[in-house]
C-alpha positions in Angstrom: -96.4 -10.4 -25.2 -95.9 -6.8 -24.5 -95.1 -7.8 -21.1 -92.2 -9.8 -22.3 -90.5 -8.4 -25.2 -90.3 -5.7 -22.5 -89.0 -7.6 -20.2 -86.4 -8.7 -23.3 -85.8 -5.1 -23.4 -84.7 -4.4 -20.2 -82.5 -7.5 -19.7 -80.5 -6.1 -22.7 -80.0 -3.1 -21.2 -78.6 -4.1 -18.3 -76.4 -6.3 -19.9 -75.1 -3.8 -22.4 -74.4 -1.5 -19.4 -72.7 -4.0 -17.2 -70.3 -4.6 -19.8 -69.5 -0.3 -20.3 -69.3 -0.5 -16.7 -66.2 -3.1 -16.7 -64.0 -1.4 -19.2 -60.6 0.0 -17.1 -58.2 2.0 -18.4 -54.3 2.3 -16.8 -54.1 6.0 -16.6 -53.7 6.7 -13.1 -50.4 7.9 -11.8 -48.4 5.2 -10.1 -45.2 4.7 -8.2 -42.8 2.4 -6.2 -39.4 2.7 -3.9 -36.5 0.5 -4.1 -33.7 1.1 -1.7 -30.2 0.6 -3.4 -28.5 -1.6 -1.1 -28.1 -4.3 -2.8 -26.4 -2.1 -5.7 -24.9 0.3 -4.0 -20.9 -0.5 -3.3 -17.7 1.2 -2.1 -14.8 -0.1 -3.9 -12.4 -2.0 -1.5 -9.7 -0.4 0.7 -6.2 -1.5 0.5 -3.3 -0.9 2.8 -0.6 -1.8 0.9 1.0 1.0 0.6 3.4 1.7 4.2 3.1 5.1 5.8 5.9 6.5 4.2 10.0 5.8 4.1 12.0 5.6 6.6 16.0 6.2 5.2 19.5 6.2 7.5 22.1 8.0 7.1 25.5 6.8 8.4 28.0 8.5 6.7 28.8 10.7 9.8 29.5 7.9 11.8 32.9 6.2 12.0 33.5 2.8 13.6 38.0 2.7 13.8 39.3 -0.2 14.8 43.3 0.9 15.9 46.4 0.2 17.8 46.9 3.1 19.6 49.7 2.2 22.0 51.4 0.0 19.6 50.9 -3.7 21.3 49.1 -5.3 17.9 46.2 -5.6 19.4 42.9 -3.6 18.3 40.8 -0.7 19.9 37.6 0.3 18.9 37.1 3.9 18.3 34.1 5.4 18.2 33.9 9.4 18.6 31.0 10.6 20.8 30.3 13.8 18.3 29.6 10.9 15.3 26.2 10.2 15.2 23.8 8.4 12.7 20.5 10.4 11.5 16.8 8.4 11.0 15.0 10.2 8.5 10.9 9.0 8.2 9.1 10.6 5.3 5.4 10.2 5.2 3.6 9.0 1.7 0.5 10.4 -0.1 -2.4 9.1 1.4 -0.9 9.2 5.1 -2.9 10.5 7.9 -3.1 14.0 9.1 -1.1 12.6 12.3 1.4 10.7 10.5 1.8 13.6 8.2 2.6 16.1 11.2 4.2 14.4 13.5 5.7 11.4 11.9 5.9 7.8 13.6 7.2 5.9 16.6 10.1 3.8 15.7 12.1 1.9 16.8 16.1 0.5 16.0 18.3 -2.5 16.6 22.0 -3.5 15.9 23.5 -6.9 14.4 26.2 -8.4 12.3 25.3 -10.0 9.2 26.4 -13.9 9.0 29.2 -15.3 9.5 31.3 -12.0 10.1 34.0 -13.5 11.9 38.0 -13.7 12.0 39.6 -16.9 13.0 36.6 -18.6 13.7 35.7 -15.8 16.1 33.0 -13.1 15.9 35.1 -9.9 15.4 32.1 -7.5 17.2 29.9 -8.3 20.1 26.6 -5.9 19.5 23.9 -5.5 21.9 20.7 -6.6 20.1 18.2 -4.9 22.4 15.4 -3.7 20.9 15.8 0.9 21.4 12.4 2.4 21.4 12.1 5.7 21.0 9.5 7.8 23.4 7.6 9.2 20.7 6.1 9.9 17.3 8.6 11.9 15.0 9.9 12.1 11.5 13.5 12.7 12.8 16.1 11.4 14.9 19.9 10.8 15.6 21.6 8.4 17.1 24.7 9.4 18.7 28.3 8.0 18.7 28.2 7.3 22.5 24.9 5.5 22.5 26.7 3.2 19.8 29.9 2.9 21.5 27.9 1.2 24.4 25.9 -1.3 22.2 29.4 -2.3 20.1 32.3 -3.9 21.3 34.9 -5.4 19.6 36.3 -9.3 20.6 40.1 -9.3 22.0 41.7 -8.9 18.5 45.3 -9.8 17.8 47.5 -9.0 14.3 51.2 -9.5 15.4 51.9 -10.0 12.1 51.5 -8.2 8.3 49.7 -11.3 7.3 47.1 -11.5 10.7 46.2 -8.0 9.8 45.7 -8.8 5.9 43.9 -12.0 7.0 41.6 -9.7 9.9 41.1 -6.9 6.9 40.0 -9.1 4.7 37.5 -10.7 7.6 36.2 -7.1 8.3 35.4 -6.4 5.1 33.5 -9.7 4.7 30.6 -8.7 6.5 28.7 -5.6 8.6 27.1 -4.3 11.5 23.9 -3.7 10.6 21.1 -1.2 12.1 17.5 -2.1 11.7 15.0 0.7 12.0 10.8 0.2 12.0 8.2 1.4 13.3 7.0 0.6 17.0 4.2 -2.0 16.3 
């Protein structure tokens, strides 16, 4: 019996000691890593704003239709010294290159629709696009250049009534200059 009681005592010690040995406490240091690939976002960019503004000043240009020799036939007069000034002003946000040097521009002439007298076009204009060679902020188009691109179609105004009808037709349309950036 003595042996049996000792055996039971030893089993009890092993059982109680084993229970104490399996207790775990969460007191150690911990760490984790996660990259922000799914969370790092840059807001969308837009190019809705133009690089700048192009303005065209025609205040130094006169296109005159005159009867210089008294034959009641119109002659087109554009003085070589007259000119059109084109200016480019960069917008805020334009690249340093554009802000410093401007843009390469092109221009062309046209007439408004139905710019006619007695069912005939008043002017013939060369509509070929004229490209500037380099980027710039300002350039001029001379009267001499325009004279080569604009011509007055045959025009005879033998009476005052013809003159009045032509004047009304002349002011019902226009020659247009279009300036844009070279693509």
